[in-house]
Every structure is written in structure tokens, then in C-alpha cells.
N, CA, C and O atoms as a GROMACS GRO file, in nm:
protein
  644
    1MET      N    1   0.162   3.637   3.161
    1MET     CA    2   0.133   3.511   3.203
    1MET      C    3   0.156   3.518   3.399
    1MET      O    4   0.136   3.423   3.474
    2GLY      N    5   0.196   3.643   3.437
    2GLY     CA    6   0.236   3.669   3.569
    2GLY      C    7   0.351   3.581   3.606
    2GLY      O    8   0.352   3.524   3.716
    3VAL      N    9   0.446   3.568   3.520
    3VAL     CA   10   0.580   3.500   3.560
    3VAL      C   11   0.665   3.603   3.564
    3VAL      O   12   0.636   3.708   3.507
    4ASN      N   13   0.793   3.585   3.640
    4ASN     CA   14   0.911   3.657   3.629
    4ASN      C   15   0.993   3.594   3.537
    4ASN      O   16   0.976   3.476   3.510
    5LEU      N   17   1.090   3.668   3.482
    5LEU     CA   18   1.188   3.615   3.384
    5LEU      C   19   1.328   3.652   3.425
    5LEU      O   20   1.350   3.771   3.449
    6ILE      N   21   1.419   3.568   3.436
    6ILE     CA   22   1.562   3.610   3.451
    6ILE      C   23   1.640   3.531   3.331
    6ILE      O   24   1.643   3.410   3.313
    7VAL      N   25   1.708   3.647   3.245
    7VAL     CA   26   1.782   3.634   3.135
    7VAL      C   27   1.947   3.640   3.176
    7VAL      O   28   1.993   3.747   3.216
    8LEU      N   29   2.028   3.527   3.166
    8LEU     CA   30   2.134   3.546   3.207
    8LEU      C   31   2.224   3.479   3.079
    8LEU      O   32   2.200   3.362   3.048
    9GLY      N   33   2.329   3.558   3.006
    9GLY     CA   34   2.400   3.513   2.900
    9GLY      C   35   2.447   3.616   2.803
    9GLY      O   36   2.444   3.735   2.835
   10LYS      N   37   2.488   3.580   2.696
   10LYS     CA   38   2.531   3.676   2.581
   10LYS      C   39   2.485   3.602   2.450
   10LYS      O   40   2.491   3.481   2.431
   11GLY      N   41   2.435   3.704   2.358
   11GLY     CA   42   2.388   3.642   2.244
   11GLY      C   43   2.419   3.764   2.142
   11GLY      O   44   2.507   3.847   2.163
   12ASP      N   45   2.333   3.764   2.028
   12ASP     CA   46   2.326   3.867   1.935
   12ASP      C   47   2.291   3.994   1.987
   12ASP      O   48   2.193   4.014   2.058
   13ASP      N   49   2.371   4.077   1.951
   13ASP     CA   50   2.351   4.226   2.024
   13ASP      C   51   2.211   4.265   2.009
   13ASP      O   52   2.152   4.301   2.111
   14LYS      N   53   2.147   4.263   1.895
   14LYS     CA   54   2.013   4.317   1.887
   14LYS      C   55   1.897   4.240   1.978
   14LYS      O   56   1.793   4.302   2.001
   15TYR      N   57   1.914   4.116   2.024
   15TYR     CA   58   1.862   4.064   2.130
   15TYR      C   59   1.880   4.092   2.258
   15TYR      O   60   1.792   4.093   2.344
   16GLN      N   61   2.012   4.118   2.274
   16GLN     CA   62   2.053   4.183   2.418
   16GLN      C   63   1.979   4.299   2.428
   16GLN      O   64   1.899   4.308   2.522
   17LYS      N   65   1.993   4.403   2.337
   17LYS     CA   66   1.932   4.545   2.318
   17LYS      C   67   1.779   4.508   2.370
   17LYS      O   68   1.746   4.546   2.482
   18LEU      N   69   1.703   4.450   2.306
   18LEU     CA   70   1.558   4.400   2.312
   18LEU      C   71   1.545   4.367   2.432
   18LEU      O   72   1.458   4.432   2.492
   19LEU      N   73   1.619   4.262   2.514
   19LEU     CA   74   1.594   4.215   2.634
   19LEU      C   75   1.622   4.319   2.750
   19LEU      O   76   1.550   4.326   2.850
   20LYS      N   77   1.730   4.397   2.730
   20LYS     CA   78   1.761   4.489   2.820
   20LYS      C   79   1.643   4.585   2.821
   20LYS      O   80   1.607   4.627   2.931
   21LYS      N   81   1.579   4.624   2.711
   21LYS     CA   82   1.470   4.722   2.700
   21LYS      C   83   1.337   4.674   2.768
   21LYS      O   84   1.258   4.752   2.822
   22ALA      N   85   1.320   4.542   2.759
   22ALA     CA   86   1.216   4.494   2.809
   22ALA      C   87   1.222   4.458   2.958
   22ALA      O   88   1.126   4.411   3.020
   23SER      N   89   1.340   4.485   3.009
   23SER     CA   90   1.346   4.495   3.171
   23SER      C   91   1.318   4.609   3.246
   23SER      O   92   1.313   4.617   3.368
   24GLY      N   93   1.298   4.705   3.155
   24GLY     CA   94   1.251   4.841   3.194
   24GLY      C   95   1.083   4.843   3.211
   24GLY      O   96   1.012   4.744   3.199
   25PRO      N   97   1.037   4.978   3.240
   25PRO     CA   98   0.907   4.988   3.244
   25PRO      C   99   0.831   4.920   3.107
   25PRO      O  100   0.896   4.934   3.004
   26PRO      N  101   0.714   4.856   3.096
   26PRO     CA  102   0.641   4.845   3.224
   26PRO      C  103   0.668   4.694   3.291
   26PRO      O  104   0.572   4.640   3.344
   27TYR      N  105   0.781   4.634   3.290
   27TYR     CA  106   0.813   4.518   3.325
   27TYR      C  107   0.928   4.503   3.447
   27TYR      O  108   0.969   4.401   3.501
   28LYS      N  109   0.960   4.625   3.465
   28LYS     CA  110   1.068   4.650   3.583
   28LYS      C  111   1.025   4.553   3.700
   28LYS      O  112   0.910   4.538   3.742
   29GLY      N  113   1.137   4.491   3.744
   29GLY     CA  114   1.098   4.406   3.866
   29GLY      C  115   1.039   4.279   3.837
   29GLY      O  116   1.016   4.200   3.929
   30ARG      N  117   1.006   4.246   3.696
   30ARG     CA  118   0.955   4.109   3.655
   30ARG      C  119   1.061   4.048   3.562
   30ARG      O  120   1.073   3.927   3.546
   31ILE      N  121   1.130   4.134   3.508
   31ILE     CA  122   1.235   4.076   3.403
   31ILE      C  123   1.362   4.144   3.439
   31ILE      O  124   1.389   4.264   3.438
   32PHE      N  125   1.436   4.037   3.471
   32PHE     CA  126   1.577   4.078   3.485
   32PHE      C  127   1.681   4.014   3.409
   32PHE      O  128   1.702   3.893   3.403
   33VAL      N  129   1.760   4.130   3.337
   33VAL     CA  130   1.861   4.076   3.239
   33VAL      C  131   1.997   4.090   3.293
   33VAL      O  132   2.026   4.191   3.357
   34HIS      N  133   2.092   3.985   3.269
   34HIS     CA  134   2.234   4.008   3.293
   34HIS      C  135   2.318   3.976   3.175
   34HIS      O  136   2.347   3.858   3.160
   35ILE      N  137   2.355   4.051   3.099
   35ILE     CA  138   2.442   4.030   2.952
   35ILE      C  139   2.573   3.970   3.030
   35ILE      O  140   2.618   4.023   3.131
   36GLY      N  141   2.625   3.857   2.972
   36GLY     CA  142   2.746   3.791   3.007
   36GLY      C  143   2.712   3.675   3.087
   36GLY      O  144   2.595   3.638   3.100
   37PHE      N  145   2.818   3.611   3.144
   37PHE     CA  146   2.800   3.479   3.214
   37PHE      C  147   2.874   3.493   3.350
   37PHE      O  148   2.984   3.547   3.348
   38GLU      N  149   2.827   3.452   3.462
   38GLU     CA  150   2.893   3.447   3.572
   38GLU      C  151   2.836   3.323   3.643
   38GLU      O  152   2.714   3.320   3.664
   39GLU      N  153   2.917   3.221   3.682
   39GLU     CA  154   2.894   3.101   3.717
   39GLU      C  155   2.820   3.093   3.855
   39GLU      O  156   2.729   3.015   3.880
   40ARG      N  157   2.878   3.190   3.946
   40ARG     CA  158   2.785   3.186   4.078
   40ARG      C  159   2.645   3.215   4.061
   40ARG      O  160   2.556   3.154   4.120
   41LEU      N  161   2.620   3.329   3.960
   41LEU     CA  162   2.495   3.394   3.968
   41LEU      C  163   2.413   3.275   3.890
   41LEU      O  164   2.293   3.265   3.916
   42ALA      N  165   2.475   3.182   3.792
   42ALA     CA  166   2.411   3.095   3.713
   42ALA      C  167   2.340   2.989   3.828
   42ALA      O  168   2.221   2.957   3.826
   43HIS      N  169   2.436   2.943   3.923
   43HIS     CA  170   2.391   2.843   3.998
   43HIS      C  171   2.289   2.896   4.087
   43HIS      O  172   2.200   2.817   4.121
   44LEU      N  173   2.285   3.035   4.136
   44LEU     CA  174   2.167   3.084   4.214
   44LEU      C  175   2.034   3.088   4.147
   44LEU      O  176   1.926   3.073   4.205
   45ILE      N  177   2.054   3.114   4.002
   45ILE     CA  178   1.919   3.108   3.921
   45ILE      C  179   1.877   2.977   3.906
   45ILE      O  180   1.757   2.951   3.921
   46TYR      N  181   1.964   2.884   3.879
   46TYR     CA  182   1.899   2.742   3.877
   46TYR      C  183   1.842   2.696   4.011
   46TYR      O  184   1.731   2.642   4.011
   47ALA      N  185   1.908   2.713   4.127
   47ALA     CA  186   1.841   2.693   4.248
   47ALA      C  187   1.718   2.735   4.270
   47ALA      O  188   1.632   2.660   4.317
   48GLY      N  189   1.693   2.882   4.234
   48GLY     CA  190   1.569   2.946   4.271
   48GLY      C  191   1.487   2.944   4.172
   48GLY      O  192   1.397   3.028   4.181
   49SER      N  193   1.484   2.869   4.065
   49SER     CA  194   1.388   2.880   3.956
   49SER      C  195   1.308   2.775   3.950
   49SER      O  196   1.356   2.666   3.981
   50ASP      N  197   1.177   2.785   3.910
   50ASP     CA  198   1.094   2.669   3.877
   50ASP      C  199   1.110   2.619   3.742
   50ASP      O  200   1.088   2.499   3.722
   51PHE      N  201   1.146   2.697   3.643
   51PHE     CA  202   1.155   2.658   3.504
   51PHE      C  203   1.283   2.711   3.452
   51PHE      O  204   1.333   2.816   3.494
   52PHE      N  205   1.345   2.628   3.346
   52PHE     CA  206   1.458   2.684   3.295
   52PHE      C  207   1.418   2.669   3.125
   52PHE      O  208   1.378   2.571   3.063
   53LEU      N  209   1.444   2.801   3.082
   53LEU     CA  210   1.375   2.812   2.934
   53LEU      C  211   1.488   2.794   2.845
   53LEU      O  212   1.570   2.885   2.858
   54MET      N  213   1.519   2.709   2.760
   54MET     CA  214   1.626   2.703   2.669
   54MET      C  215   1.543   2.671   2.515
   54MET      O  216   1.497   2.564   2.477
   55PRO      N  217   1.544   2.783   2.455
   55PRO     CA  218   1.469   2.780   2.321
   55PRO      C  219   1.576   2.782   2.210
   55PRO      O  220   1.575   2.866   2.121
   56SER      N  221   1.657   2.698   2.219
   56SER     CA  222   1.779   2.710   2.124
   56SER      C  223   1.719   2.648   1.952
   56SER      O  224   1.636   2.562   1.923
   57GLN      N  225   1.786   2.717   1.888
   57GLN     CA  226   1.759   2.705   1.742
   57GLN      C  227   1.836   2.551   1.696
   57GLN      O  228   1.786   2.464   1.625
   58TYR      N  229   1.949   2.551   1.750
   58TYR     CA  230   2.034   2.420   1.741
   58TYR      C  231   2.109   2.395   1.867
   58TYR      O  232   2.161   2.495   1.917
   59GLU      N  233   2.124   2.293   1.922
   59GLU     CA  234   2.185   2.260   2.018
   59GLU      C  235   2.244   2.124   2.009
   59GLU      O  236   2.166   2.030   2.022
   60PRO      N  237   2.377   2.100   1.987
   60PRO     CA  238   2.436   1.969   1.965
   60PRO      C  239   2.433   1.882   2.116
   60PRO      O  240   2.406   1.761   2.116
   61CYS      N  241   2.459   1.945   2.223
   61CYS     CA  242   2.460   1.866   2.332
   61CYS      C  243   2.354   1.914   2.451
   61CYS      O  244   2.248   1.861   2.486
   62GLY      N  245   2.418   2.029   2.498
   62GLY     CA  246   2.332   2.118   2.595
   62GLY      C  247   2.355   2.041   2.734
   62GLY      O  248   2.327   1.926   2.768
   63LEU      N  249   2.412   2.139   2.796
   63LEU     CA  250   2.446   2.108   2.955
   63LEU      C  251   2.348   2.171   3.050
   63LEU      O  252   2.324   2.129   3.163
   64GLY      N  253   2.284   2.295   2.986
   64GLY     CA  254   2.212   2.382   3.070
   64GLY      C  255   2.090   2.278   3.149
   64GLY      O  256   2.077   2.258   3.270
   65GLN      N  257   2.010   2.221   3.038
   65GLN     CA  258   1.909   2.131   3.089
   65GLN      C  259   1.936   2.026   3.194
   65GLN      O  260   1.859   1.997   3.285
   66LEU      N  261   2.058   1.972   3.170
   66LEU     CA  262   2.109   1.866   3.276
   66LEU      C  263   2.133   1.925   3.421
   66LEU      O  264   2.098   1.872   3.527
   67ILE      N  265   2.198   2.041   3.404
   67ILE     CA  266   2.226   2.120   3.522
   67ILE      C  267   2.080   2.158   3.595
   67ILE      O  268   2.059   2.138   3.714
   68ALA      N  269   1.991   2.211   3.511
   68ALA     CA  270   1.882   2.253   3.570
   68ALA      C  271   1.805   2.154   3.626
   68ALA      O  272   1.735   2.189   3.721
   69MET      N  273   1.799   2.014   3.583
   69MET     CA  274   1.729   1.901   3.630
   69MET      C  275   1.780   1.857   3.758
   69MET      O  276   1.700   1.808   3.838
   70LYS      N  277   1.926   1.869   3.792
   70LYS     CA  278   1.978   1.835   3.901
   70LYS      C  279   1.938   1.931   4.010
   70LYS      O  280   1.921   1.886   4.123
   71TYR      N  281   1.922   2.067   3.985
   71TYR     CA  282   1.868   2.157   4.090
   71TYR      C  283   1.719   2.136   4.098
   71TYR      O  284   1.660   2.192   4.190
   72GLY      N  285   1.645   2.056   4.007
   72GLY     CA  286   1.504   2.055   4.033
   72GLY      C  287   1.422   2.155   3.957
   72GLY      O  288   1.305   2.185   3.980
   73THR      N  289   1.489   2.196   3.878
   73THR     CA  290   1.428   2.317   3.800
   73THR      C  291   1.386   2.253   3.658
   73THR      O  292   1.478   2.200   3.596
   74VAL      N  293   1.273   2.254   3.607
   74VAL     CA  294   1.192   2.202   3.514
   74VAL      C  295   1.230   2.268   3.351
   74VAL      O  296   1.193   2.380   3.316
   75PRO      N  297   1.296   2.190   3.277
   75PRO     CA  298   1.357   2.269   3.155
   75PRO      C  299   1.225   2.255   3.068
   75PRO      O  300   1.145   2.161   3.061
   76ILE      N  301   1.226   2.363   3.011
   76ILE     CA  302   1.137   2.401   2.880
   76ILE      C  303   1.210   2.437   2.762
   76ILE      O  304   1.272   2.543   2.761
   77ALA      N  305   1.211   2.359   2.660
   77ALA     CA  306   1.307   2.366   2.555
   77ALA      C  307   1.247   2.336   2.416
   77ALA      O  308   1.139   2.279   2.398
   78ARG      N  309   1.334   2.384   2.317
   78ARG     CA  310   1.292   2.341   2.186
   78ARG      C  311   1.361   2.193   2.153
   78ARG      O  312   1.476   2.160   2.182
   79LYS      N  313   1.264   2.116   2.088
   79LYS     CA  314   1.304   1.977   2.061
   79LYS      C  315   1.425   1.987   1.953
   79LYS      O  316   1.406   1.985   1.831
   80THR      N  317   1.526   1.995   2.003
   80THR     CA  318   1.648   1.970   1.891
   80THR      C  319   1.776   1.924   1.965
   80THR      O  320   1.800   1.947   2.084
   81GLY      N  321   1.856   1.854   1.874
   81GLY     CA  322   1.993   1.807   1.923
   81GLY      C  323   1.968   1.736   2.068
   81GLY      O  324   1.872   1.662   2.094
   82GLY      N  325   2.078   1.774   2.159
   82GLY     CA  326   2.085   1.700   2.290
   82GLY      C  327   1.956   1.742   2.384
   82GLY      O  328   1.925   1.671   2.479
   83LEU      N  329   1.892   1.844   2.356
   83LEU     CA  330   1.777   1.867   2.426
   83LEU      C  331   1.674   1.763   2.394
   83LEU      O  332   1.622   1.710   2.493
   84ALA      N  333   1.638   1.729   2.293
   84ALA     CA  334   1.555   1.615   2.266
   84ALA      C  335   1.605   1.498   2.298
   84ALA      O  336   1.523   1.411   2.327
   85ASP      N  337   1.730   1.469   2.301
   85ASP     CA  338   1.802   1.337   2.367
   85ASP      C  339   1.750   1.335   2.517
   85ASP      O  340   1.700   1.233   2.564
   86THR      N  341   1.762   1.433   2.579
   86THR     CA  342   1.778   1.433   2.735
   86THR      C  343   1.648   1.476   2.821
   86THR      O  344   1.642   1.463   2.943
   87ILE      N  345   1.532   1.534   2.732
   87ILE     CA  346   1.426   1.603   2.786
   87ILE      C  347   1.304   1.489   2.734
   87ILE      O  348   1.286   1.475   2.613
   88GLN      N  349   1.232   1.420   2.818
   88GLN     CA  350   1.117   1.371   2.768
   88GLN      C  351   1.004   1.465   2.806
   88GLN      O  352   0.985   1.516   2.917
   89ASP      N  353   0.929   1.479   2.691
   89ASP     CA  354   0.807   1.577   2.695
   89ASP      C  355   0.701   1.525   2.785
   89ASP      O  356   0.664   1.407   2.781
   90TYR      N  357   0.648   1.624   2.878
   90TYR     CA  358   0.556   1.591   2.972
   90TYR      C  359   0.433   1.541   2.915
   90TYR      O  360   0.390   1.609   2.822
   91ASP      N  361   0.353   1.422   2.951
   91ASP     CA  362   0.246   1.382   2.918
   91ASP      C  363   0.142   1.432   3.040
   91ASP      O  364   0.162   1.412   3.160
   92HIS      N  365   0.042   1.494   2.989
   92HIS     CA  366  -0.056   1.528   3.101
   92HIS      C  367  -0.161   1.418   3.145
   92HIS      O  368  -0.235   1.430   3.242
   93VAL      N  369  -0.158   1.315   3.066
   93VAL     CA  370  -0.251   1.193   3.103
   93VAL      C  371  -0.170   1.098   3.180
   93VAL      O  372  -0.230   1.034   3.267
   94THR      N  373  -0.041   1.077   3.163
   94THR     CA  374   0.014   0.981   3.237
   94THR      C  375   0.103   1.041   3.352
   94THR      O  376   0.171   0.969   3.425
   95HIS      N  377   0.098   1.178   3.363
   95HIS     CA  378   0.192   1.242   3.441
   95HIS      C  379   0.331   1.226   3.436
   95HIS      O  380   0.400   1.249   3.536
   96THR      N  381   0.375   1.192   3.338
   96THR     CA  382   0.536   1.142   3.308
   96THR      C  383   0.600   1.244   3.228
   96THR      O  384   0.530   1.316   3.157
   97GLY      N  385   0.737   1.260   3.234
   97GLY     CA  386   0.810   1.319   3.151
   97GLY      C  387   0.917   1.410   3.238
   97GLY      O  388   0.900   1.429   3.358
   98THR      N  389   1.014   1.456   3.174
   98THR     CA  390   1.091   1.547   3.224
   98THR      C  391   1.131   1.700   3.217
   98THR      O  392   1.230   1.762   3.255
   99GLY      N  393   1.002   1.740   3.145
   99GLY     CA  394   1.009   1.887   3.094
   99GLY      C  395   0.896   1.895   2.981
   99GLY      O  396   0.803   1.818   2.955
  100PHE      N  397   0.939   2.024   2.918
  100PHE     CA  398   0.814   2.049   2.815
  100PHE      C  399   0.885   2.091   2.708
  100PHE      O  400   0.971   2.178   2.717
  101LEU      N  401   0.848   2.017   2.577
  101LEU     CA  402   0.936   2.027   2.446
  101LEU      C  403   0.826   2.114   2.374
  101LEU      O  404   0.706   2.111   2.401
  102PHE      N  405   0.885   2.187   2.280
  102PHE     CA  406   0.821   2.254   2.152
  102PHE      C  407   0.918   2.207   2.038
  102PHE      O  408   1.039   2.185   2.046
  103ARG      N  409   0.825   2.197   1.920
  103ARG     CA  410   0.910   2.177   1.787
  103ARG      C  411   0.955   2.299   1.692
  103ARG      O  412   1.069   2.318   1.648
  104ASP      N  413   0.833   2.384   1.670
  104ASP     CA  414   0.862   2.489   1.590
  104ASP      C  415   0.943   2.607   1.647
  104ASP      O  416   0.924   2.653   1.759
  105TYR      N  417   1.029   2.647   1.565
  105TYR     CA  418   1.105   2.757   1.622
  105TYR      C  419   1.040   2.893   1.608
  105TYR      O  420   1.064   2.969   1.513
  106SER      N  421   0.955   2.920   1.711
  106SER     CA  422   0.839   3.034   1.707
  106SER      C  423   0.810   3.058   1.823
  106SER      O  424   0.826   2.976   1.914
  107PRO      N  425   0.750   3.204   1.842
  107PRO     CA  426   0.722   3.234   1.997
  107PRO      C  427   0.589   3.175   2.034
  107PRO      O  428   0.555   3.157   2.151
  108TYR      N  429   0.519   3.145   1.934
  108TYR     CA  430   0.400   3.064   1.953
  108TYR      C  431   0.415   2.926   2.022
  108TYR      O  432   0.346   2.886   2.117
  109ALA      N  433   0.517   2.859   1.960
  109ALA     CA  434   0.527   2.712   2.005
  109ALA      C  435   0.608   2.719   2.137
  109ALA      O  436   0.594   2.630   2.221
  110MET      N  437   0.693   2.826   2.157
  110MET     CA  438   0.753   2.829   2.295
  110MET      C  439   0.632   2.878   2.412
  110MET      O  440   0.622   2.833   2.526
  111GLN      N  441   0.559   2.962   2.360
  111GLN     CA  442   0.445   3.000   2.464
  111GLN      C  443   0.346   2.891   2.504
  111GLN      O  444   0.288   2.886   2.612
  112ASP      N  445   0.335   2.806   2.402
  112ASP     CA  446   0.243   2.692   2.430
  112ASP      C  447   0.313   2.594   2.524
  112ASP      O  448   0.244   2.532   2.605
  113ALA      N  449   0.438   2.579   2.519
  113ALA     CA  450   0.531   2.502   2.608
  113ALA      C  451   0.513   2.564   2.756
  113ALA      O  452   0.476   2.494   2.850
  114VAL      N  453   0.537   2.676   2.764
  114VAL     CA  454   0.543   2.776   2.876
  114VAL      C  455   0.400   2.729   2.955
  114VAL      O  456   0.390   2.678   3.066
  115LYS      N  457   0.308   2.761   2.871
  115LYS     CA  458   0.177   2.735   2.947
  115LYS      C  459   0.128   2.588   2.980
  115LYS      O  460   0.043   2.561   3.064
  116ARG      N  461   0.198   2.494   2.898
  116ARG     CA  462   0.176   2.360   2.939
  116ARG      C  463   0.254   2.363   3.090
  116ARG      O  464   0.199   2.316   3.190
  117GLY      N  465   0.374   2.417   3.093
  117GLY     CA  466   0.443   2.410   3.224
  117GLY      C  467   0.365   2.468   3.352
  117GLY      O  468   0.367   2.412   3.461
  118LEU      N  469   0.297   2.583   3.328
  118LEU     CA  470   0.245   2.644   3.433
  118LEU      C  471   0.101   2.583   3.456
  118LEU      O  472   0.039   2.615   3.557
  119CYS      N  473   0.057   2.512   3.379
  119CYS     CA  474  -0.067   2.418   3.391
  119CYS      C  475  -0.022   2.308   3.529
  119CYS      O  476  -0.087   2.287   3.631
  120VAL      N  477   0.102   2.254   3.491
  120VAL     CA  478   0.124   2.165   3.598
  120VAL      C  479   0.166   2.237   3.732
  120VAL      O  480   0.136   2.202   3.846
  121PHE      N  481   0.247   2.351   3.691
  121PHE     CA  482   0.295   2.431   3.817
  121PHE      C  483   0.155   2.452   3.917
  121PHE      O  484   0.154   2.447   4.040
  122THR      N  485   0.062   2.470   3.847
  122THR     CA  486  -0.065   2.513   3.957
  122THR      C  487  -0.110   2.394   4.042
  122THR      O  488  -0.165   2.413   4.151
  123VAL      N  489  -0.091   2.292   4.003
  123VAL     CA  490  -0.122   2.171   4.077
  123VAL      C  491   0.008   2.099   4.141
  123VAL      O  492   0.090   2.025   4.087
  124LYS      N  493  -0.002   2.149   4.281
  124LYS     CA  494   0.133   2.141   4.353
  124LYS      C  495   0.172   1.977   4.357
  124LYS      O  496   0.288   1.938   4.345
  125ALA      N  497   0.066   1.896   4.374
  125ALA     CA  498   0.108   1.750   4.372
  125ALA      C  499   0.190   1.722   4.244
  125ALA      O  500   0.304   1.676   4.253
  126LYS      N  501   0.132   1.752   4.119
  126LYS     CA  502   0.191   1.719   3.992
  126LYS      C  503   0.324   1.783   4.000
  126LYS      O  504   0.422   1.712   3.976
  127MET      N  505   0.342   1.913   4.032
  127MET     CA  506   0.464   1.993   4.020
  127MET      C  507   0.574   1.888   4.114
  127MET      O  508   0.684   1.855   4.070
  128LYS      N  509   0.522   1.847   4.240
  128LYS     CA  510   0.637   1.783   4.338
  128LYS      C  511   0.662   1.670   4.251
  128LYS      O  512   0.772   1.672   4.195
  129LYS      N  513   0.584   1.567   4.224
  129LYS     CA  514   0.646   1.460   4.137
  129LYS      C  515   0.727   1.510   4.027
  129LYS      O  516   0.844   1.471   4.021
  130LEU      N  517   0.685   1.586   3.945
  130LEU     CA  518   0.764   1.630   3.834
  130LEU      C  519   0.912   1.661   3.869
  130LEU      O  520   1.003   1.605   3.808
  131VAL      N  521   0.933   1.748   3.964
  131VAL     CA  522   1.065   1.782   4.027
  131VAL      C  523   1.128   1.662   4.090
  131VAL      O  524   1.250   1.652   4.073
  132SER      N  525   1.067   1.566   4.163
  132SER     CA  526   1.128   1.476   4.214
  132SER      C  527   1.165   1.363   4.105
  132SER      O  528   1.265   1.294   4.123
  133ASP      N  529   1.102   1.348   4.017
  133ASP     CA  530   1.147   1.265   3.874
  133ASP      C  531   1.282   1.315   3.812
  133ASP      O  532   1.384   1.250   3.794
  134ILE      N  533   1.259   1.444   3.786
  134ILE     CA  534   1.366   1.484   3.730
  134ILE      C  535   1.488   1.497   3.779
  134ILE      O  536   1.594   1.480   3.719
  135MET      N  537   1.466   1.539   3.933
  135MET     CA  538   1.609   1.499   3.999
  135MET      C  539   1.647   1.383   4.018
  135MET      O  540   1.765   1.370   4.049
  136GLY      N  541   1.574   1.276   4.007
  136GLY     CA  542   1.624   1.142   4.023
  136GLY      C  543   1.691   1.091   3.883
  136GLY      O  544   1.730   0.974   3.884
  137LYS      N  545   1.708   1.169   3.762
  137LYS     CA  546   1.748   1.120   3.645
  137LYS      C  547   1.888   1.122   3.660
  137LYS      O  548   1.949   1.212   3.717
  138ASP      N  549   1.950   0.999   3.595
  138ASP     CA  550   2.103   0.989   3.597
  138ASP      C  551   2.153   1.004   3.464
  138ASP      O  552   2.134   0.917   3.380
  139PHE      N  553   2.224   1.123   3.436
  139PHE     CA  554   2.304   1.131   3.330
  139PHE      C  555   2.450   1.133   3.321
  139PHE      O  556   2.518   1.181   3.230
  140SER      N  557   2.492   1.065   3.442
  140SER     CA  558   2.633   1.032   3.463
  140SER      C  559   2.697   0.961   3.345
  140SER      O  560   2.635   0.898   3.260
  141TRP      N  561   2.836   0.980   3.351
  141TRP     CA  562   2.925   0.899   3.242
  141TRP      C  563   2.921   0.758   3.287
  141TRP      O  564   2.926   0.666   3.205
  142SER      N  565   2.912   0.738   3.415
  142SER     CA  566   2.926   0.564   3.448
  142SER      C  567   2.803   0.501   3.390
  142SER      O  568   2.814   0.394   3.331
  143ARG      N  569   2.674   0.566   3.404
  143ARG     CA  570   2.538   0.511   3.364
  143ARG      C  571   2.583   0.494   3.195
  143ARG      O  572   2.565   0.384   3.142
  144SER      N  573   2.628   0.582   3.134
  144SER     CA  574   2.635   0.584   2.978
  144SER      C  575   2.752   0.503   2.955
  144SER      O  576   2.746   0.458   2.841
  145ALA      N  577   2.859   0.464   3.017
  145ALA     CA  578   2.936   0.373   2.999
  145ALA      C  579   2.889   0.224   3.023
  145ALA      O  580   2.934   0.128   2.962
  146ASP      N  581   2.797   0.221   3.115
  146ASP     CA  582   2.735   0.069   3.131
  146ASP      C  583   2.636   0.052   3.030
  146ASP      O  584   2.621  -0.062   2.984
  147ASN      N  585   2.560   0.153   2.985
  147ASN     CA  586   2.478   0.126   2.855
  147ASN      C  587   2.571   0.090   2.734
  147ASN      O  588   2.532   0.001   2.658
  148TYR      N  589   2.682   0.148   2.711
  148TYR     CA  590   2.764   0.097   2.592
  148TYR      C  591   2.801  -0.017   2.633
  148TYR      O  592   2.790  -0.104   2.547
  149LEU      N  593   2.848  -0.057   2.748
  149LEU     CA  594   2.907  -0.215   2.753
  149LEU      C  595   2.815  -0.321   2.738
  149LEU      O  596   2.849  -0.433   2.701
  150GLU      N  597   2.668  -0.280   2.774
  150GLU     CA  598   2.565  -0.384   2.746
  150GLU      C  599   2.543  -0.396   2.599
  150GLU      O  600   2.527  -0.505   2.544
  151LEU      N  601   2.543  -0.292   2.543
  151LEU     CA  602   2.532  -0.286   2.381
  151LEU      C  603   2.634  -0.366   2.333
  151LEU      O  604   2.596  -0.456   2.258
  152TYR      N  605   2.769  -0.359   2.358
  152TYR     CA  606   2.861  -0.418   2.310
  152TYR      C  607   2.851  -0.587   2.342
  152TYR      O  608   2.878  -0.676   2.261
  153ARG      N  609   2.811  -0.603   2.465
  153ARG     CA  610   2.782  -0.732   2.517
  153ARG      C  611   2.673  -0.817   2.438
  153ARG      O  612   2.678  -0.935   2.401
  154ALA      N  613   2.550  -0.701   2.419
  154ALA     CA  614   2.467  -0.798   2.318
  154ALA      C  615   2.484  -0.812   2.190
  154ALA      O  616   2.419  -0.897   2.128
  155ALA      N  617   2.592  -0.716   2.118
  155ALA     CA  618   2.636  -0.754   1.987
  155ALA      C  619   2.731  -0.849   1.991
  155ALA      O  620   2.754  -0.908   1.885
  156GLY      N  621   2.794  -0.879   2.088
  156GLY     CA  622   2.892  -0.995   2.084
  156GLY      C  623   2.813  -1.119   2.087
  156GLY      O  624   2.840  -1.206   2.005
  157ARG      N  625   2.715  -1.137   2.174
  157ARG     CA  626   2.620  -1.233   2.184
  157ARG      C  627   2.550  -1.286   2.040
  157ARG      O  628   2.543  -1.405   2.010
  158LYS      N  629   2.501  -1.180   1.959
  158LYS     CA  630   2.442  -1.205   1.839
  158LYS      C  631   2.558  -1.239   1.755
  158LYS      O  632   2.532  -1.340   1.688
  159ALA      N  633   2.680  -1.192   1.732
  159ALA     CA  634   2.787  -1.222   1.655
  159ALA      C  635   2.826  -1.364   1.690
  159ALA      O  636   2.857  -1.446   1.603
  160GLY      N  637   2.824  -1.393   1.837
  160GLY     CA  638   2.889  -1.549   1.854
  160GLY      C  639   2.766  -1.650   1.802
  160GLY      O  640   2.795  -1.769   1.789
  161LYS      N  641   2.659  -1.617   1.779
  161LYS     CA  642   2.565  -1.732   1.729
  161LYS      C  643   2.593  -1.798   1.588
  161LYS      O  644   2.521  -1.889   1.547
   0.00000   0.00000   0.00000
């Protein structure tokens, strides 16, 4: 699809080997693989990327997508766990959302989400709005605490009736 891919992290040995092999010919210079984690490198990747791919099979929380959004890097993720809770799938009609989600744990589903992201990327105004929208999201603890307090107040009002 004409994209460059950067992979940072550690996982199953067989996938690490496959990714390392893929970073050679014919994709040398288009795929970069760094096995292991380096925080400084991770921040540079977040800052310099247009999209953050997180195809987790399971993800109870997920901080990567939250960090990516603060950097203005659009998440593309499998709709599971915390990823489903924090990423709103982009709607091409209303031009709203905070990323691109896919349900099936398959390469085809992931590829479709990447293609949907690239469609937005090719229209500069849409991409700029998407990046601006995701950078404005507030996932802070103080926002969460305010939401919980309001929930408790509403429950208290109902109980007091």
C-alpha cells in the first residue's frame, strides 16, 4: 500500500523472526523492526508517525493508543477491551471518530481498517480534523473522577426520591 512500517516491541519468537525477515529485501528501508522496548525510541516513533497499529487479540486496558492520540497519531486497532472503550471508529459520513477499529482477528480485517485510514490520510483537511479531534480528547484521571462523582450524585438523587 506504499506505507512504511516501524515495529517496536517484543513478542512471540516466531513473529519476531518473521518481522525481522520482512525488514530485509524486498522491503528494506520500508520496514524497520526493533525487538525490545526503548522508551525514548517509542516517543520518537509516536511523534513521527501518522498511524499507530495495535492489532491486539486481547487488551484489558491499553495505554499505547492513549499515548498515540496525545501525539496526534491516529490509532488503528482491534475492537477489544480498553481499545474498544477509548477509540471511536471513524465515520466517513459524519467525519467523526478517534481512530479505525476492526472486529475480526484476521489480517483481512486489519488491512481493511488500514485502508480506511489511508483514505482519510489522502484528504488533508479530513486528516487534519481527525488529528485535532484526537489530540483534544481527555482521558485524564480528573475527568474520570468527575464522571464517577456525577454518577454517584445521580444515584444519590434517585435513592433520595
